[in-house]
VEXLOTI-178249 format. One record per residue (C-alpha): residue number from 1; y, z, x. Coordinates in nm, 2 decimals, always signed. Each point is the difference from the previous one (the first is absolute). Layout:
REM VEXLOTI-178249
<node pos="NUM" c2="Y" c3="Z" c1="X"/>
...
END
This chain:
REM VEXLOTI-178249
<node pos="1" c2="-6.64" c3="+0.42" c1="+5.55"/>
<node pos="2" c2="-0.06" c3="-0.29" c1="-0.15"/>
<node pos="3" c2="+0.33" c3="-0.17" c1="-0.13"/>
<node pos="4" c2="-0.02" c3="+0.02" c1="-0.34"/>
<node pos="5" c2="-0.07" c3="+0.37" c1="+0.00"/>
<node pos="6" c2="+0.30" c3="+0.00" c1="+0.30"/>
<node pos="7" c2="+0.21" c3="-0.22" c1="-0.29"/>
<node pos="8" c2="-0.10" c3="+0.29" c1="-0.26"/>
<node pos="9" c2="+0.10" c3="+0.28" c1="+0.25"/>
<node pos="10" c2="+0.29" c3="-0.19" c1="+0.07"/>
<node pos="11" c2="+0.15" c3="-0.01" c1="-0.39"/>
<node pos="12" c2="-0.10" c3="+0.34" c1="-0.06"/>
<node pos="13" c2="+0.23" c3="+0.13" c1="+0.28"/>
<node pos="14" c2="+0.28" c3="-0.23" c1="-0.10"/>
<node pos="15" c2="-0.04" c3="+0.22" c1="-0.35"/>
<node pos="16" c2="+0.01" c3="+0.30" c1="+0.14"/>
<node pos="17" c2="+0.34" c3="-0.18" c1="+0.14"/>
<node pos="18" c2="+0.07" c3="-0.03" c1="-0.34"/>
<node pos="19" c2="-0.03" c3="+0.32" c1="-0.08"/>
<node pos="20" c2="+0.21" c3="+0.12" c1="+0.22"/>
<node pos="21" c2="+0.31" c3="-0.18" c1="-0.07"/>
<node pos="22" c2="-0.05" c3="+0.10" c1="-0.37"/>
<node pos="23" c2="+0.04" c3="+0.33" c1="+0.09"/>
<node pos="24" c2="+0.31" c3="-0.09" c1="+0.28"/>
<node pos="25" c2="+0.13" c3="-0.13" c1="-0.33"/>
<node pos="26" c2="-0.05" c3="+0.25" c1="-0.19"/>
<node pos="27" c2="+0.20" c3="+0.23" c1="+0.22"/>
<node pos="28" c2="+0.29" c3="-0.21" c1="+0.03"/>
<node pos="29" c2="-0.02" c3="-0.07" c1="-0.38"/>
<node pos="30" c2="+0.11" c3="+0.42" c1="-0.01"/>
<node pos="31" c2="+0.19" c3="+0.04" c1="+0.30"/>
<node pos="32" c2="+0.18" c3="-0.35" c1="+0.04"/>
<node pos="33" c2="-0.01" c3="-0.24" c1="-0.27"/>
<node pos="34" c2="+0.23" c3="-0.18" c1="+0.18"/>
<node pos="35" c2="-0.22" c3="-0.07" c1="+0.28"/>
<node pos="36" c2="-0.30" c3="-0.05" c1="-0.16"/>
<node pos="37" c2="+0.18" c3="-0.32" c1="-0.13"/>
<node pos="38" c2="+0.09" c3="-0.10" c1="+0.34"/>
<node pos="39" c2="-0.33" c3="+0.05" c1="+0.15"/>
<node pos="40" c2="-0.16" c3="-0.15" c1="-0.26"/>
<node pos="41" c2="+0.19" c3="-0.33" c1="+0.07"/>
<node pos="42" c2="-0.06" c3="+0.04" c1="+0.34"/>
<node pos="43" c2="-0.24" c3="+0.18" c1="+0.22"/>
<node pos="44" c2="-0.28" c3="+0.02" c1="-0.30"/>
<node pos="45" c2="+0.04" c3="-0.30" c1="-0.07"/>
<node pos="46" c2="-0.04" c3="-0.10" c1="+0.36"/>
<node pos="47" c2="-0.34" c3="+0.25" c1="+0.02"/>
<node pos="48" c2="-0.12" c3="-0.17" c1="-0.33"/>
<node pos="49" c2="+0.03" c3="-0.38" c1="+0.06"/>
<node pos="50" c2="-0.17" c3="+0.07" c1="+0.38"/>
<node pos="51" c2="-0.27" c3="+0.17" c1="-0.20"/>
<node pos="52" c2="-0.13" c3="-0.14" c1="-0.33"/>
<node pos="53" c2="+0.34" c3="-0.08" c1="-0.13"/>
<node pos="54" c2="-0.09" c3="+0.15" c1="-0.35"/>
<node pos="55" c2="+0.34" c3="+0.04" c1="-0.18"/>
<node pos="56" c2="+0.00" c3="-0.40" c1="+0.12"/>
<node pos="57" c2="+0.35" c3="-0.01" c1="+0.24"/>
<node pos="58" c2="+0.11" c3="-0.33" c1="+0.04"/>
<node pos="59" c2="-0.03" c3="-0.08" c1="+0.39"/>
<node pos="60" c2="-0.25" c3="+0.25" c1="+0.15"/>
<node pos="61" c2="-0.16" c3="+0.00" c1="+0.31"/>
<node pos="62" c2="-0.08" c3="-0.30" c1="+0.22"/>
<node pos="63" c2="-0.42" c3="+0.13" c1="-0.01"/>
<node pos="64" c2="-0.03" c3="+0.27" c1="-0.21"/>
<node pos="65" c2="-0.29" c3="+0.25" c1="-0.02"/>
<node pos="66" c2="-0.10" c3="-0.20" c1="-0.31"/>
<node pos="67" c2="-0.03" c3="-0.31" c1="+0.19"/>
<node pos="68" c2="-0.22" c3="+0.17" c1="+0.31"/>
<node pos="69" c2="-0.22" c3="+0.16" c1="-0.28"/>
<node pos="70" c2="-0.04" c3="-0.34" c1="-0.12"/>
<node pos="71" c2="-0.11" c3="-0.13" c1="+0.31"/>
<node pos="72" c2="-0.23" c3="+0.25" c1="+0.06"/>
<node pos="73" c2="-0.17" c3="+0.01" c1="-0.34"/>
<node pos="74" c2="-0.05" c3="-0.38" c1="+0.07"/>
<node pos="75" c2="-0.12" c3="-0.01" c1="+0.31"/>
<node pos="76" c2="-0.25" c3="+0.30" c1="-0.11"/>
<node pos="77" c2="-0.11" c3="-0.23" c1="-0.23"/>
<node pos="78" c2="-0.01" c3="-0.30" c1="+0.26"/>
<node pos="79" c2="+0.24" c3="-0.18" c1="-0.11"/>
<node pos="80" c2="+0.21" c3="-0.16" c1="+0.23"/>
<node pos="81" c2="+0.41" c3="+0.05" c1="+0.02"/>
<node pos="82" c2="+0.20" c3="-0.27" c1="-0.04"/>
<node pos="83" c2="+0.36" c3="-0.08" c1="+0.13"/>
<node pos="84" c2="+0.26" c3="-0.18" c1="-0.22"/>
<node pos="85" c2="-0.09" c3="-0.29" c1="+0.12"/>
<node pos="86" c2="-0.36" c3="+0.02" c1="-0.10"/>
<node pos="87" c2="-0.11" c3="+0.04" c1="+0.35"/>
<node pos="88" c2="-0.28" c3="+0.32" c1="+0.03"/>
<node pos="89" c2="+0.15" c3="+0.27" c1="+0.22"/>
<node pos="90" c2="-0.28" c3="+0.17" c1="+0.22"/>
<node pos="91" c2="-0.05" c3="+0.37" c1="-0.06"/>
<node pos="92" c2="+0.25" c3="+0.24" c1="+0.24"/>
<node pos="93" c2="+0.28" c3="-0.33" c1="+0.00"/>
<node pos="94" c2="+0.27" c3="+0.00" c1="-0.23"/>
<node pos="95" c2="+0.21" c3="-0.34" c1="-0.08"/>
<node pos="96" c2="+0.23" c3="-0.09" c1="+0.26"/>
<node pos="97" c2="+0.28" c3="-0.09" c1="-0.37"/>
<node pos="98" c2="-0.09" c3="+0.20" c1="-0.33"/>
<node pos="99" c2="+0.12" c3="-0.37" c1="-0.15"/>
<node pos="100" c2="-0.08" c3="-0.34" c1="+0.00"/>
<node pos="101" c2="+0.18" c3="-0.09" c1="+0.26"/>
<node pos="102" c2="+0.01" c3="-0.37" c1="-0.10"/>
<node pos="103" c2="+0.25" c3="+0.11" c1="-0.31"/>
<node pos="104" c2="+0.24" c3="+0.01" c1="+0.24"/>
<node pos="105" c2="-0.02" c3="-0.33" c1="+0.17"/>
<node pos="106" c2="-0.05" c3="-0.20" c1="-0.37"/>
<node pos="107" c2="+0.25" c3="-0.26" c1="-0.06"/>
<node pos="108" c2="+0.20" c3="-0.08" c1="-0.33"/>
END
């Protein structure tokens, strides 16, 4: 399996999870609408944010499935991954910081 094929399969599996979440939502809507409201605001939002963030939740995950898919697709197309500081990240390596740590030390 290539990285591009893996990304395609992972995306397909994510949509299966979204289908299951919709079923769960339907169940809660029918039997406990007050619990649905809490679920949507917390654990459903966390699951969505960790996957593809289709509902555009604020915050989200430090590294989401969408980030992983992007990395796989870029590497599958022989494009090097770059960290926030612009340095190339070799395959299988994660950046130590997901942001440009120089921003922390900027003066004034």
